[in-house]
Backbone bond lengths (Angstrom), bond angles and torsions (degrees), N, CA, C in turn:
res aa  C-N    CA-C-N  psi(-1)  N-CA   C-N-CA  omega(-1)  CA-C   N-CA-C  phi
1 X - - - 1.468 - - 1.524 108.23 -
2 X 1.352 117.81 127.70 1.449 118.91 179.13 1.526 111.09 -83.01
3 X 1.326 114.68 169.87 1.464 119.68 -174.60 1.525 112.09 -63.04
4 X 1.342 117.39 -41.16 1.463 119.67 -178.21 1.517 111.99 -63.24
5 X 1.335 116.16 -43.20 1.469 119.53 178.94 1.511 110.87 -62.31
6 X 1.330 116.22 -45.32 1.465 119.63 -179.54 1.518 111.36 -63.04
7 X 1.341 116.67 -39.80 1.462 119.31 -179.79 1.536 110.45 -65.83
8 X 1.348 117.49 -36.30 1.459 120.00 178.45 1.519 110.87 -63.23
9 X 1.330 116.25 -40.66 1.468 119.98 177.45 1.519 109.99 -60.35
10 X 1.326 115.74 -47.19 1.461 120.27 -176.22 1.524 111.11 -65.57
11 X 1.331 116.85 -44.54 1.461 119.20 -179.24 1.523 111.67 -63.16
12 X 1.323 117.18 -39.42 1.464 119.85 -178.82 1.509 112.67 -69.55
13 X 1.330 116.71 -17.06 1.461 119.82 -176.14 1.521 113.48 -106.16
14 X 1.322 118.60 3.83 1.459 119.20 -179.17 1.523 111.75 -57.17
15 X 1.328 116.98 -39.13 1.460 118.82 -178.37 1.516 112.43 -69.69
16 X 1.345 116.42 -15.86 1.466 120.10 -178.10 1.517 112.71 -110.41
17 X 1.322 118.10 5.59 1.459 119.87 -167.99 1.518 113.19 -58.55
18 X 1.328 117.76 -42.99 1.458 118.95 -178.66 1.519 110.85 -65.15
19 X 1.334 116.57 -43.40 1.462 120.32 179.15 1.517 110.88 -61.48
20 X 1.314 116.89 -44.31 1.456 119.54 -178.25 1.514 111.42 -65.80
21 X 1.311 116.61 -38.53 1.454 118.50 178.86 1.515 111.06 -64.89
22 X 1.318 117.63 -29.96 1.461 120.00 177.57 1.517 111.15 -64.47
23 X 1.336 116.97 -34.62 1.457 120.48 -177.18 1.521 111.86 -94.00
24 X 1.312 117.93 -22.44 1.459 120.57 -171.22 1.512 110.55 -134.54
25 X 1.314 116.25 53.52 1.443 119.36 -176.42 1.513 110.83 -80.63
26 X 1.317 113.97 157.26 1.433 119.64 -166.83 1.504 112.26 -62.04
27 X 1.225 117.16 154.46 1.426 129.87 -139.04 1.519 112.65 -138.26
28 X 1.321 119.20 -163.10 1.453 122.09 171.67 1.521 108.02 -89.80
29 X 1.322 119.77 -148.12 1.453 119.45 -173.00 1.525 110.93 -113.37
30 X 1.336 115.29 124.32 1.454 122.43 174.65 1.525 107.43 -99.24
31 X 1.328 116.81 132.27 1.461 121.00 -169.40 1.531 111.71 -112.29
32 X 1.318 115.44 172.89 1.460 121.29 172.97 1.528 110.24 -66.00
33 X 1.321 115.68 145.54 1.471 120.02 -179.52 1.523 112.53 -73.75
34 X 1.340 116.77 -18.62 1.463 120.75 -173.99 1.528 112.66 -106.76
35 X 1.322 117.14 15.38 1.459 121.59 178.50 1.523 109.83 -122.79
36 X 1.322 115.93 148.67 1.464 120.79 179.28 1.519 110.31 -70.33
37 X 1.316 115.67 137.78 1.463 120.89 178.49 1.519 111.24 -58.96
38 X 1.321 117.01 -31.05 1.468 121.10 -177.58 1.518 112.23 -60.72
39 X 1.329 117.41 -24.19 1.458 119.97 178.10 1.514 113.26 -72.73
40 X 1.319 116.96 -18.35 1.460 122.50 -179.33 1.532 112.71 -98.19
41 X 1.322 117.15 -29.24 1.462 120.94 -176.00 1.524 110.24 -70.38
42 X 1.330 116.32 133.23 1.464 121.72 177.73 1.523 109.00 -129.16
43 X 1.319 115.25 155.74 1.461 121.39 176.09 1.528 108.93 -73.31
44 X 1.328 116.80 136.87 1.470 120.49 178.20 1.520 111.90 -52.84
45 X 1.326 116.68 -32.58 1.468 120.80 -176.21 1.523 112.35 -69.83
46 X 1.331 117.20 -13.78 1.461 119.76 177.66 1.529 111.45 -72.10
47 X 1.336 116.09 -24.44 1.463 121.58 179.21 1.527 109.28 -130.73
48 X 1.340 117.53 70.12 1.469 120.57 -177.60 1.520 113.26 -67.11
49 X 1.340 117.02 -13.71 1.471 121.05 179.10 1.529 112.37 -74.70
50 X 1.325 117.59 -12.37 1.461 121.36 -177.32 1.519 110.46 -99.81
51 X 1.333 116.10 142.69 1.457 120.74 175.81 1.522 108.93 -151.54
52 X 1.321 115.93 155.34 1.464 120.56 179.47 1.520 109.61 -96.04
53 X 1.326 116.17 154.47 1.462 121.57 -174.51 1.515 113.63 -92.55
54 X 1.327 117.07 -21.08 1.466 118.81 -172.03 1.517 108.91 -163.46
55 X 1.328 116.50 157.54 1.459 121.29 168.44 1.524 108.51 -122.10
56 X 1.323 115.15 138.51 1.464 121.35 179.92 1.523 108.14 -133.29
57 X 1.325 116.03 116.27 1.469 121.53 -175.95 1.528 111.04 54.24
58 X 1.327 114.80 37.09 1.453 120.49 178.58 1.510 114.82 84.14
59 X 1.328 118.28 -5.41 1.460 122.30 -179.53 1.526 110.81 -95.92
60 X 1.318 116.35 138.58 1.454 121.46 179.31 1.526 109.42 -79.68
61 X 1.333 115.41 129.68 1.465 121.40 -173.14 1.521 110.32 -121.71
62 X 1.314 116.72 124.17 1.468 125.04 176.98 1.530 112.06 67.91
63 X 1.313 114.27 140.58 1.461 122.84 -176.40 1.522 109.48 -121.65
64 X 1.323 116.01 146.67 1.464 122.31 172.26 1.522 108.35 -128.51
65 X 1.325 115.55 156.92 1.460 122.09 -177.79 1.518 109.54 -124.65
66 X 1.319 116.39 129.37 1.465 121.64 177.85 1.522 109.43 -71.45
67 X 1.359 117.06 122.37 1.464 121.07 -177.14 1.525 112.74 -118.20
68 X 1.318 117.32 -5.60 1.462 122.55 170.00 1.514 105.85 -153.14
69 X 1.319 117.39 -178.59 1.465 117.81 -175.51 1.520 113.03 -63.65
70 X 1.345 117.64 -24.26 1.465 119.27 -179.19 1.529 114.09 -138.43
71 X 1.331 117.11 19.88 1.464 121.50 177.07 1.524 110.17 -129.15
72 X 1.330 115.09 144.18 1.462 121.68 175.26 1.517 108.84 -134.44
73 X 1.327 115.93 162.44 1.461 121.21 -179.63 1.522 109.84 -126.63
74 X 1.325 115.85 145.73 1.455 122.44 178.13 1.525 108.48 -148.39
75 X 1.322 116.83 -175.03 1.465 121.16 175.38 1.523 109.92 -81.06
76 X 1.326 116.67 143.57 1.455 120.18 179.64 1.516 112.92 -59.31
77 X 1.340 117.13 -39.49 1.463 118.53 -177.42 1.523 112.28 -69.35
78 X 1.332 117.52 -15.94 1.468 120.12 175.41 1.526 111.51 -67.53
79 X 1.326 116.85 -24.37 1.468 119.04 178.59 1.520 111.54 -71.77
80 X 1.327 116.96 -19.51 1.458 121.74 178.78 1.525 112.22 -100.21
81 X 1.313 117.01 -26.55 1.460 120.32 -177.17 1.525 113.01 -93.25
82 X 1.304 116.22 1.05 1.459 122.94 169.27 1.533 106.39 -125.03
83 X 1.321 118.73 169.06 1.475 120.07 -178.94 1.522 114.70 -76.56
84 X 1.326 118.97 2.86 1.462 120.88 -169.65 1.526 112.18 -60.85
85 X 1.329 118.62 -47.02 1.464 120.52 -175.96 1.525 111.70 -66.08
86 X 1.314 117.03 -45.99 1.455 120.80 -178.60 1.524 110.95 -67.12
87 X 1.321 116.78 -37.17 1.464 120.41 178.86 1.523 110.94 -63.54
88 X 1.327 116.57 -45.24 1.466 121.18 178.88 1.524 110.30 -65.89
89 X 1.328 117.23 -40.46 1.465 121.01 -179.71 1.523 111.45 -60.19
90 X 1.311 116.48 -34.80 1.457 121.17 -180.00 1.528 112.88 -81.38
91 X 1.332 116.16 -0.78 1.455 120.04 178.06 1.512 114.56 80.74
92 X 1.327 117.11 18.54 1.459 121.22 -179.71 1.522 111.34 -100.48
93 X 1.315 115.94 158.79 1.457 121.01 176.84 1.525 110.09 -73.00
94 X 1.337 115.43 141.74 1.462 120.22 174.19 1.520 107.53 -117.23
95 X 1.336 118.09 112.59 1.461 120.80 -174.43 1.526 112.83 -81.68
96 X 1.317 115.15 145.74 1.456 122.96 175.74 1.524 108.60 -137.30
97 X 1.317 115.78 152.31 1.461 121.02 174.72 1.515 108.55 -118.59
98 X 1.332 115.86 121.99 1.461 122.03 -179.10 1.518 108.16 -127.55
99 X 1.325 115.94 120.72 1.466 121.62 -179.78 1.527 111.47 51.77
100 X 1.312 115.93 39.68 1.454 121.20 175.85 1.510 115.79 81.73
101 X 1.333 117.82 0.97 1.461 122.01 -179.20 1.532 110.35 -112.74
102 X 1.319 115.93 150.93 1.464 121.47 -176.96 1.527 111.69 -93.43
103 X 1.327 115.33 136.93 1.463 122.78 178.10 1.528 108.31 -139.26
104 X 1.320 115.73 167.54 1.459 120.60 171.20 1.524 108.69 -128.16
105 X 1.324 115.58 162.10 1.463 121.29 179.92 1.521 108.84 -86.62
106 X 1.328 116.67 126.08 1.462 119.90 177.71 1.523 112.06 -98.66
107 X 1.332 116.75 -20.09 1.465 120.10 -179.37 1.523 109.47 -160.16
108 X 1.312 115.87 142.65 1.461 122.33 178.51 1.521 108.28 -129.55
109 X 1.329 116.64 120.80 1.458 121.11 -177.08 1.525 109.21 -124.19
110 X 1.316 115.58 113.38 1.461 121.65 177.43 1.526 108.49 -91.25
111 X 1.320 116.89 141.63 1.464 120.56 -179.55 1.530 109.77 -54.47
112 X 1.335 118.06 135.79 1.473 120.75 -177.11 1.522 114.08 -61.29
113 X 1.338 117.58 -19.74 1.469 120.20 179.24 1.525 112.42 -97.54
114 X 1.315 117.20 13.83 1.469 120.06 -179.00 1.525 111.43 -58.05
115 X 1.324 117.14 -39.76 1.465 121.72 -178.94 1.530 112.09 -104.70
116 X 1.319 117.79 29.75 1.462 120.75 -178.68 1.531 110.13 -59.38
117 X 1.354 118.11 133.07 1.473 120.57 -177.62 1.524 113.67 -64.12
118 X 1.330 117.46 -25.68 1.459 121.09 175.01 1.526 107.65 -93.61
119 X 1.319 116.12 112.73 1.451 121.01 -169.79 1.522 113.63 -57.58
120 X 1.320 116.93 -35.80 1.465 118.98 -178.78 1.519 111.88 -71.43
121 X 1.331 117.20 -13.36 1.460 120.66 178.08 1.526 112.05 -97.25
122 X 1.326 117.20 -6.94 1.465 120.28 -179.12 1.527 110.64 -70.07
123 X 1.329 115.50 147.44 1.469 122.03 179.65 1.521 108.11 -126.84
124 X 1.314 116.45 117.48 1.464 122.42 -173.51 1.530 110.41 -97.54
125 X 1.327 115.75 68.87 1.465 121.55 -179.62 1.522 110.36 -134.92
126 X 1.316 115.64 152.57 1.464 121.73 173.80 1.517 109.04 -147.82
127 X 1.323 115.32 146.94 1.463 122.12 178.02 1.519 109.82 -111.49
128 X 1.318 115.50 139.83 1.464 122.77 -178.94 1.522 108.46 -118.20
129 X 1.333 115.41 121.49 1.461 119.46 174.55 1.523 108.71 -98.93
130 X 1.327 115.59 131.50 1.459 121.80 -178.25 1.514 111.23 -90.36
131 X 1.321 115.89 161.46 1.461 120.10 -177.32 1.522 113.09 -70.26
132 X 1.331 116.62 -17.69 1.465 120.37 177.66 1.526 108.96 -160.76
133 X 1.319 115.09 168.65 1.462 120.58 -178.86 1.526 110.77 -68.32
134 X 1.325 115.27 142.51 1.462 121.54 175.18 1.523 107.94 -83.35
135 X 1.308 116.32 123.28 1.459 121.15 -177.90 1.526 110.88 -96.46
136 X 1.328 115.00 144.41 1.455 120.48 174.42 1.514 115.43 78.51
137 X 1.331 117.60 10.67 1.462 121.67 179.38 1.527 108.63 -128.92
138 X 1.325 116.66 126.58 1.462 120.99 177.32 1.528 108.54 -83.28
139 X 1.329 118.48 118.88 1.473 120.01 -179.54 1.529 111.61 -61.88
140 X 1.311 115.44 157.74 1.461 121.42 175.38 1.524 108.67 -79.81
141 X 1.329 116.58 132.16 1.463 120.97 178.71 1.527 110.23 -74.93
142 X 1.327 116.02 149.17 1.464 121.60 179.36 1.521 110.70 -92.13
143 X 1.311 116.32 135.15 1.453 120.43 175.15 1.524 109.78 -80.09
144 X 1.321 116.73 128.68 1.463 121.03 179.88 1.524 112.44 -113.55
145 X 1.326 116.87 1.11 1.460 121.01 -176.41 1.527 110.93 -100.14
146 X 1.335 115.81 145.67 1.470 120.84 177.58 1.527 109.34 -86.09
147 X 1.326 115.15 62.20 1.461 121.25 -171.98 1.524 112.87 -124.70
148 X 1.331 117.62 24.17 1.461 119.98 -169.42 1.532 114.55 -78.79
149 X 1.328 118.01 -27.85 1.466 121.10 -174.58 1.526 111.18 -52.74
150 X 1.330 115.41 129.10 1.469 124.81 177.35 1.526 114.34 71.39
151 X 1.317 117.75 2.20 1.463 119.17 175.62 1.529 109.25 -69.22
152 X 1.334 115.71 140.71 1.460 121.02 175.31 1.521 108.01 -91.53
153 X 1.326 116.14 116.68 1.458 121.69 -173.75 1.521 110.97 -117.44
154 X 1.325 114.99 157.91 1.461 122.30 175.53 1.524 108.87 -95.81
155 X 1.324 116.50 126.06 1.467 123.69 177.94 1.519 106.89 -108.02
156 X 1.339 116.70 122.51 1.463 120.57 -166.37 1.518 110.88 -127.88
157 X 1.329 116.47 140.45 1.452 118.99 176.67 1.518 113.74 -175.33
158 X 1.344 114.66 163.26 1.458 123.22 174.40 1.525 108.67 -98.82
159 X 1.315 116.11 166.12 1.459 118.82 166.31 1.506 115.00 109.17
160 X 1.319 115.26 -145.15 1.463 120.47 -174.71 1.521 111.29 -61.71
161 X 1.318 114.93 135.95 1.452 121.59 176.95 1.522 108.36 -128.12
162 X 1.311 116.47 -178.17 1.454 121.57 -178.48 1.512 108.94 168.43
163 X 1.320 116.30 -168.86 1.456 122.28 -179.53 1.520 110.14 -123.67
164 X 1.328 115.76 154.71 1.453 120.72 -175.81 1.510 114.96 -61.49
165 X 1.328 117.66 -22.61 1.462 120.30 178.63 1.518 112.57 -80.33
166 X 1.350 116.72 -20.38 1.469 120.48 -174.30 1.520 113.88 -123.31
167 X 1.328 117.42 -21.07 1.456 120.59 -175.83 1.513 111.74 82.06
168 X 1.339 116.04 -152.98 1.461 121.70 -177.32 1.516 111.28 -57.44
169 X 1.365 115.13 140.62 1.458 118.59 -179.34 1.520 112.90 -135.43
170 X 1.337 118.04 -50.57 1.462 119.66 -172.26 1.521 110.72 -154.88
171 X 1.327 114.75 168.97 1.465 121.51 178.24 1.516 108.54 -132.95
172 X 1.322 116.41 111.50 1.458 120.49 179.69 1.522 112.46 -110.93
173 X 1.346 117.39 3.76 1.453 121.54 176.30 1.510 115.39 76.69
174 X 1.333 118.07 5.43 1.461 120.51 -179.06 1.531 110.77 -82.85
175 X 1.323 114.90 149.97 1.461 120.68 175.75 1.525 108.26 -84.88
176 X 1.325 115.52 131.68 1.464 120.70 179.61 1.523 110.31 -127.74
177 X 1.335 113.31 150.19 1.466 120.41 176.86 1.527 108.49 -127.56
178 X 1.312 116.08 122.48 1.460 122.03 172.62 1.524 108.01 -111.72
179 X 1.310 115.59 169.72 1.458 120.74 175.10 1.519 109.53 -123.53
180 X 1.322 114.56 149.17 1.455 120.40 176.65 1.520 107.52 -158.96
181 X 1.302 116.19 153.74 1.466 120.11 179.57 1.523 109.84 -101.32
182 X 1.312 115.98 146.40 1.464 121.71 -178.85 1.526 108.93 -71.37
183 X 1.329 116.12 112.31 1.458 120.98 -179.86 1.521 111.00 -75.16
184 X 1.345 115.67 -39.76 1.460 120.26 -176.35 1.519 108.80 -148.39
185 X 1.321 116.25 137.84 1.464 121.84 177.89 1.517 108.02 -125.04
186 X 1.327 115.38 96.67 1.453 121.82 178.52 1.508 109.06 -131.68
187 X 1.325 117.00 -117.26 1.463 120.47 173.43 1.527 109.87 -57.86
188 X 1.341 115.95 -43.79 1.460 122.66 176.51 1.522 109.71 -124.02
189 X 1.320 116.11 167.06 1.460 121.19 163.54 1.522 106.65 -85.27
190 X 1.327 116.51 134.15 1.457 121.21 -176.46 1.529 110.31 -122.28
191 X 1.328 114.82 133.49 1.461 122.12 -179.69 1.524 108.93 -123.20
192 X 1.330 117.18 136.70 1.459 122.38 175.89 1.526 108.84 -108.81
193 X 1.322 116.89 135.65 1.461 122.03 176.98 1.530 107.56 -84.09
194 X 1.325 116.19 94.30 1.462 121.23 -174.87 1.527 111.22 -76.03
195 X 1.318 115.25 138.17 1.462 122.60 -179.97 1.528 109.06 -83.25
196 X 1.332 118.49 118.41 1.466 120.30 -178.33 1.522 113.10 -66.93
197 X 1.324 118.33 -13.30 1.465 121.30 179.60 1.524 112.46 -81.65
198 X 1.314 117.30 -13.79 1.462 121.08 -177.81 1.527 110.88 -71.54
199 X 1.321 115.97 150.23 1.451 121.01 177.88 1.524 110.00 -62.05
200 X 1.332 116.76 130.71 1.463 122.80 -178.80 1.527 112.12 54.59
201 X 1.307 116.07 37.59 1.466 120.84 -178.51 1.524 111.30 -61.93
202 X 1.347 117.03 135.65 1.468 120.33 175.70 1.524 112.94 -85.70
203 X 1.347 117.48 9.94 1.467 120.53 -177.19 1.523 111.09 -56.26
204 X 1.328 115.53 133.72 1.460 121.80 178.74 1.528 109.93 -79.99
205 X 1.347 117.19 161.06 1.468 119.89 179.38 1.521 113.57 -55.23
206 X 1.336 117.37 -35.15 1.463 121.46 177.29 1.528 110.16 -116.21
207 X 1.319 116.41 40.89 1.466 122.55 178.44 1.529 110.46 -55.06
208 X 1.316 115.90 140.85 1.453 120.09 176.97 1.510 111.38 -175.59
209 X 1.322 115.32 173.05 1.465 122.63 176.68 1.518 108.39 -140.31
210 X 1.346 117.54 164.05 1.460 119.30 177.09 1.524 112.01 -69.87
211 X 1.323 117.40 161.28 1.461 124.52 -179.97 1.532 110.68 -132.99
212 X 1.298 119.50 -171.75 1.463 125.15 -169.37 1.531 113.23 -60.94
213 X 1.330 116.47 125.85 1.458 121.66 172.25 1.502 116.27 107.65
214 X 1.347 118.94 -0.11 1.459 119.55 -173.15 1.514 113.74 -120.70
215 X 1.303 118.70 31.78 1.462 120.89 172.46 1.523 109.83 -55.30
216 X 1.321 115.77 146.67 1.458 120.27 -179.93 1.507 113.70 88.84
217 X 1.335 116.68 -10.01 1.459 120.35 -178.23 1.519 112.54 -67.18
218 X 1.329 117.05 158.16 1.457 120.66 -173.00 1.523 114.65 -89.43
219 X 1.322 114.99 152.43 1.455 123.29 162.20 1.523 105.02 -107.19
220 X 1.325 115.90 109.50 1.460 121.50 -170.51 1.522 111.67 -109.37
221 X 1.318 115.02 138.75 1.455 121.90 168.09 1.519 106.87 -96.56
222 X 1.328 116.30 118.33 1.458 121.04 -179.60 1.523 108.92 -96.03
223 X 1.322 116.75 119.92 1.457 122.40 -177.53 1.525 109.76 -130.04
224 X 1.338 118.21 164.61 1.466 120.23 175.48 1.528 112.40 -60.39
225 X 1.340 116.63 -24.20 1.464 120.92 -179.98 1.523 112.25 -84.67
226 X 1.315 117.42 -8.69 1.454 120.59 179.90 1.519 112.26 130.21
227 X 1.328 115.60 -170.62 1.456 122.31 -177.65 1.526 111.35 -92.16
228 X 1.336 115.84 141.41 1.458 122.00 175.58 1.526 108.44 -125.50
229 X 1.333 115.57 133.07 1.460 121.26 179.40 1.522 109.50 -90.14
230 X 1.341 116.15 118.56 1.459 120.91 179.98 1.522 112.56 -106.93
231 X 1.342 117.05 -23.62 1.452 118.81 -177.43 1.511 113.25 -155.02
232 X 1.346 115.33 161.01 1.467 123.47 177.12 1.525 107.88 -124.88
233 X 1.324 116.62 126.77 1.462 122.26 -171.72 1.523 112.71 -65.01
234 X 1.334 115.40 131.42 1.463 122.50 176.86 1.517 111.54 -109.03
235 X 1.320 117.63 -57.11 1.453 119.65 -178.54 1.510 112.40 169.83
236 X 1.307 114.41 -175.10 1.457 123.39 -178.48 1.517 108.68 -111.06
237 X 1.329 117.48 132.00 1.461 119.30 -176.74 1.513 113.51 -106.59
238 X 1.312 117.95 -4.88 1.459 119.36 -173.83 1.519 113.33 -88.72
239 X 1.351 117.24 -28.55 1.459 121.22 -176.51 1.515 110.47 -132.68
240 X 1.342 119.00 87.72 1.457 120.77 -177.06 1.517 114.13 -67.46
241 X 1.339 118.24 -25.75 1.458 120.18 179.57 1.520 109.80 -73.36
242 X 1.333 116.66 130.65 1.456 120.27 -173.94 1.517 112.42 -57.27
243 X 1.344 118.29 -39.04 1.457 119.28 -176.78 1.520 112.71 -76.84
244 X 1.337 118.26 -4.17 1.460 121.77 175.44 1.524 112.43 -105.66
245 X 1.304 117.90 -3.10 1.459 120.54 -176.73 1.526 110.80 -65.14
246 X 1.331 115.04 142.28 1.450 120.54 173.33 1.508 115.50 82.50
247 X 1.318 118.85 11.57 1.457 120.28 177.14 1.530 109.55 -81.34
248 X 1.322 115.85 158.87 1.460 119.98 177.26 1.531 110.43 -52.94
249 X 1.320 115.67 139.01 1.457 121.95 -177.26 1.510 113.62 95.93
250 X 1.328 117.15 -11.37 1.464 120.64 179.63 1.525 110.59 -61.90
251 X 1.326 115.92 145.00 1.463 122.53 177.54 1.526 108.39 -113.05
252 X 1.319 116.70 121.29 1.465 122.11 179.68 1.519 110.02 -106.52
253 X 1.332 115.80 142.06 1.461 122.53 -179.34 1.520 111.19 -111.30
254 X 1.321 115.31 141.59 1.464 123.06 174.23 1.520 108.46 -130.80
255 X 1.338 116.57 137.83 1.465 118.74 170.54 1.523 108.53 -61.94
256 X 1.310 114.95 142.93 1.458 121.79 -174.89 1.528 109.91 -92.88
257 X 1.320 117.05 112.14 1.463 121.34 -176.18 1.524 111.74 -62.26
258 X 1.319 118.19 -38.87 1.465 120.71 -174.92 1.522 112.31 -59.23
259 X 1.331 117.68 -36.70 1.462 119.89 -177.62 1.526 112.51 -80.05
260 X 1.320 117.15 -10.54 1.465 121.13 178.90 1.528 111.56 -118.92
261 X 1.318 115.35 13.75 1.466 120.87 -177.39 1.527 111.67 -59.55
262 X 1.320 116.82 -44.17 1.472 120.10 -177.36 1.524 111.27 -62.58
263 X 1.334 117.12 -44.08 1.470 119.93 178.86 1.519 110.87 -60.66
264 X 1.313 117.07 -45.65 1.469 121.03 -179.36 1.523 110.54 -58.60
265 X 1.321 116.26 -48.68 1.460 119.96 -176.62 1.525 111.46 -68.32
266 X 1.327 117.73 -34.84 1.466 120.65 178.04 1.521 111.21 -64.71
267 X 1.330 117.07 -41.97 1.466 120.53 178.99 1.520 110.55 -63.72
268 X 1.315 116.24 -47.08 1.464 119.75 -178.60 1.520 110.77 -63.46
269 X 1.337 116.67 -43.14 1.460 120.15 -179.05 1.522 111.44 -65.80
270 X 1.332 117.27 -42.56 1.465 120.89 -178.06 1.514 111.77 -64.23
271 X 1.320 116.95 -43.50 1.457 119.91 -176.60 1.517 112.78 -82.80
272 X 1.336 115.81 -9.50 1.458 119.36 176.57 1.519 111.51 -98.72
273 X 1.338 116.08 -2.40 1.451 120.46 178.76 1.509 113.86 74.03
274 X 1.347 115.82 23.41 1.464 118.82 -179.02 1.521 110.12 -80.81
């Protein structure tokens, strides 16, 4: 899919973006049909900074990423699609497991523009403050530079998987990592699931996109200096029908960390007394 075609799809769907995200929110990892699944599966211990917010019928729902010793980031809609927001509102503890250790949520802060009446101005992010610092885990650094275009990033998640020729298929609870390059960096980071069968296809060896159940998951830049968080998974806008999600040509959206870097750091600094 070329850039112009993808942009036309996105522009035509701006008026429906919230509705589509409700039906096609970001997911686990859908892989290439011609690659072994074993190349995508990773041990949870390889990414101890990642944790899921909830389990539903045995499936892991929504992902958060540790970005400081006691703060994590996820998608704003994950606070409504899991019990976390209602549990905190009622004054009860909300338990989380990070790198094999138990924690509770001490504070939940949703971006003030989460419910913005103008959809293009809405920001689907939330910050989670933990009851204490996470020990033995190096947080993921935040990207503050507007340098995402064409970067090859790792898209990571648990839950439903499948192949680009068929879309969603099954959920085995394994953590998977796919790679994709940033097609467009504007309001959101946008990724296209390129079909390796196409002439001169730009599909990467481990090309993939997120699938059902992994909203809030990270788009990570892996470097010798460590991991950098460039995006937070929102959903897929190309295939609103659940049984069509994750097919080749799908366009996935991630909130862009660089454009919200100041807000994130201000919240952390204010609540940390810095």
